[in-house]
N, C-alpha and C positions, 0 to 999 in steps of 0.2 A: 504494500500500500504506500503510495507516494506521499510526500509531505504536502504536495499541492491539494490532495484530496481532503486534507484537514483545514484548508484555508477558509477564511470567511467567505470568499468569493465562491468556492465550491459548495460550501454547506448551505448558504442562504441565498444563492443567486436565483432570481425569479424570471430571468430573461426568457422571453418566448411564451410565458404563461399568460392565460387569459383569466381575468377575475371579474366578479360582479359583486358590488357592495350595496346592499339596500340601505337607504338612509345615508348615502355616502357624501352628501353635500354639506353636512354640519357636524359639529361635536365629535364624538368618538368615531363616527363613520368617516369623517373627513380625515382624522388622524390616520386611520387605517388605509384609506384610499391613497393618501400621499406616501405612506410607508411602502405600500405595495408597488406603486408606480416608480418611486425612487430606486427601487431594487430591480427594475426591469420589466415588471408586469404591464400588460395592457389592461387598464381598469375601467370597467363600465360602472358608473355610479347612478343609482336610481333614487327616485323620490317623487312626490306628487307636485312639487314646486319646481318646474323646469327652469325658471329664471335663476333660482339659487344654484342649481346644478350647472347651468351654462356659465355662470360667473366663476365657479371653481375650475371648470374645464378650460376656460379661456385664459385664466391666470396661471395655469400650470406650465412649467418649463418643459417644453416638448423634447428636450434632449435627455430627460430623465424618465423615460417611459411615457405612456399615454394615459390620459384621463378623458373619458368620453361620457357625456351626459345622455341619459335615457329616462324618459318619464315613465314611471311605473307605480301603481298603487298596489301595495302588497296585500291589501284586503279584498282585491278584486281578481277573481280567477281569469276573467277576460283580459285584464291588463297584464297579468303575469304571463299569460299565453302569448300576448303580443310581444312582450320583451323576449320571451324564449325564441319566438320566430325570428326576431331581429338577430339575436346572437347566433342562432343556427345558420342563418343566411350569410352573416358576415364572417363567422369564425368556424362554424362546424363542430365546435367542441368548447368545453369550459374546464378549467383546472381548479379554480378557487371560487367558492361561494361564501360570502360573509352575510349572514342574516343579522343585521344590525338595527333595522327600523324599529322604533318603539316610542311609547308615550308614557306619561305618568298616570293619567286617568284621575278618577275622583279621589279627593283627599279629605281627611278629617283632622285639621290642625289642632283641635282641642285635645286630642289624645296626648300630646306632649306638653300641654299647659296645665300644671297642677292646680292652678286657681280657676280654670275654666268652669263656668256654671254647668256645662254639659257633663261634668264629672262629679256632680254632687252626690249621687248614689248609683247603685247598679241599674235601677229602673230608668233613671235619667240618662245614664250613659248608653244603655242599650237602645232606647228610643231615639237618642240623638244620632247614633250610628245608623239606625234604620232609616231615619228621615233624611239624612244627609247625602245618601247615595241611592242610585237606582239600578235595577237589573240591566237596564239598557246601557248605562255607563259602563258597567262591568263587562257586558258583552262586547261593546266597542273596543274596550281596552284589550281584552283577551284576543280579539280579532287581529289586532296589530302586533301584540307582544308575544302571542303564543301560536294562534292558528296560522299566521303567516309563515312561520318556520316550516310547518308541515307542507303547506301548499307550494311555497316557493321551492323548497328542497325537492319535493317529488316531481315538480314540473321540470326541473333542470337535471334530474338524476341521470337521464340517458346521456346528456351532453357531458356531464362530469365523468361518467364511466368511460365514455369515448376518449376524453382527455387522458385518462389513465392508460388505456390500451394503446394509444398512439404515441405515448411518450417514449423518447429515446434514452431517458435516464433510468438506469437499472434501479428497480425497487420503488420508483415513484408512483404515487397514487394521488388522485385528486382529493380535494379537501373541502368539507363544509365546516364553517366555523360560526357557531351561534354566540352572539353577544348576550349573555344572560345578566346576572347581577348578584352581588353579595346579598341584595335584598331578598333573593329567592333562597338563600342558604341559612338565614337567621330566623330566630323565633320572634323577633320584634316586628311590629307593623310599620314603624317609622312614619306614622300618620297616613299610610296608604295600604290598606288590606288588599285591595284589588291588584295593585302593581306587584306587591311582594308575592302574592299567591300565583299570579300569572308568570312571574319569573321562575318560581319554583316548578311550575308546570313545564316551562321551557327547558329547565335543567333535566327533568325526567324524560322529556321528549328527545333530547339530545342522545341520551343513553339508549333509548328504544330504537331510534333511527340507526345508530351505529351498529347495534346488535342485529337488527333485521336485515340491513344491507349486507353485513358480513355473512350472515347465514344464507342469504339468497344469492350470493355470488356477485354482488355489485362491487366494483373496485373503487369504492368511494369511502373515505374516512369521515367521521362526524365527531367533532369535538366542540367544546364551549370555552369561552373566557368569561369569568365573572369579575367585572371591574368594581372597584370601590368608588371613591370620590374622584371624578374626572370632570373637567369643564365640558359643558354641553348646554343645549337649549333647555334641558330639564333641571339643570343646577344653576351655574353662573358661567358667564363668558370667561372669566378668570377666577380662580379660587385662591383666596389668601389663606394662610395657616389658621387664621381666626374663624374662617368659614367652614373649614373641613368638618368639624364636628356638628355644625348646624345641618349639614347634609346627612351625615351618618346617623345622627340621633341615637347613638348607642348608649349603653349603660357604662361603657368605658370609652375614652377617646381613642382616636387612631394613633397607634404607637409611632408611626413615622412622622406624625405632626405636620403633614403636608398632603396635597393632592397628588395624584399620579400625573405623569407627563405624557405628552404625545408620543415621545420616543419609546417609553415603556409599553404603551399600548400597541403601537405599530410593531415593535420588536417581538412581542408575544405572538401576534398574528403571523408575522413573517416566519417565525420558527415553525409554527404548525403547518403553514402552507408550503414551506420549502423542503428540499431533500432531507434536511436535518430532522424534520418532524414526521417523516413518513412511517415511523414505527409506532406512532401515537394515535390511538383510536378509542373513542368512547370516554374521553376524559374531560374534566372541567378544571381549567387552570384559574386559580384565584389570584388577582393582582390588586391588592387593596391596602398595602402599607401595614398589614397585620391586624386589620379590623376584626375579621372573623376569629382570630386567635384569642381575642379578649372579650368577645360578645357571644351570647348564647346562640348556638347553631342547631339546625334541625337534626 
């Protein structure tokens, strides 16, 4: 085995690979999209706001891989099929699918406020939670945070399998990477029962998809990344050390004392998608500065 085979270039090179990142125009999705493109991938970013996607694609340095904007609503089977048709016609295969699209959904801020009148007693608390959210809001949130993982992944499974079978890199297999959350791994609601339970379902779905694809002979790995506090439209554009624990709402503060960086997020995705990560399947990697180490987990 040559020394070159252990080099960063050999281990993490994404040159020639085709990627699709849902919700790729902002926040964590944008961090991921830039990281993949900077390491040689051709990256299709999707979302419902085409103007946001176009702005990202136009601003990207074309000498560092490609970023291409594609409008797609992950809650619409018709929209997913249209995007699949486009990738099929232009590329004929796919190597990396990042299911990142997500929302916060209904929240109950009084849960973390000890003096809130909604917490006067058990009856008041229960009724306040009951009145504050609707089944429709929960359904809409699950649709984008959980259901979309199933429908987007299954729609692109054939193209991902083809990416594996046509690869010239020994041992390479295409990769699905689901962006879950530490919120799905802990016992705290963090003011949003719907979001946390939807993310827990996404974690479970990741493992089921990985197992079923492996048993059925599809050459596609499925893993997840569970981020802690990262800048996004769901948190803050920039997170100061003082804001980290406002996001985490833990019983203990984040040991690292800071938010995660774009490089840490992108680096984890690059590992899973690159030749270095091709022996990893059915796993969920937590990148949270130690949050789940000091807070109650499921």
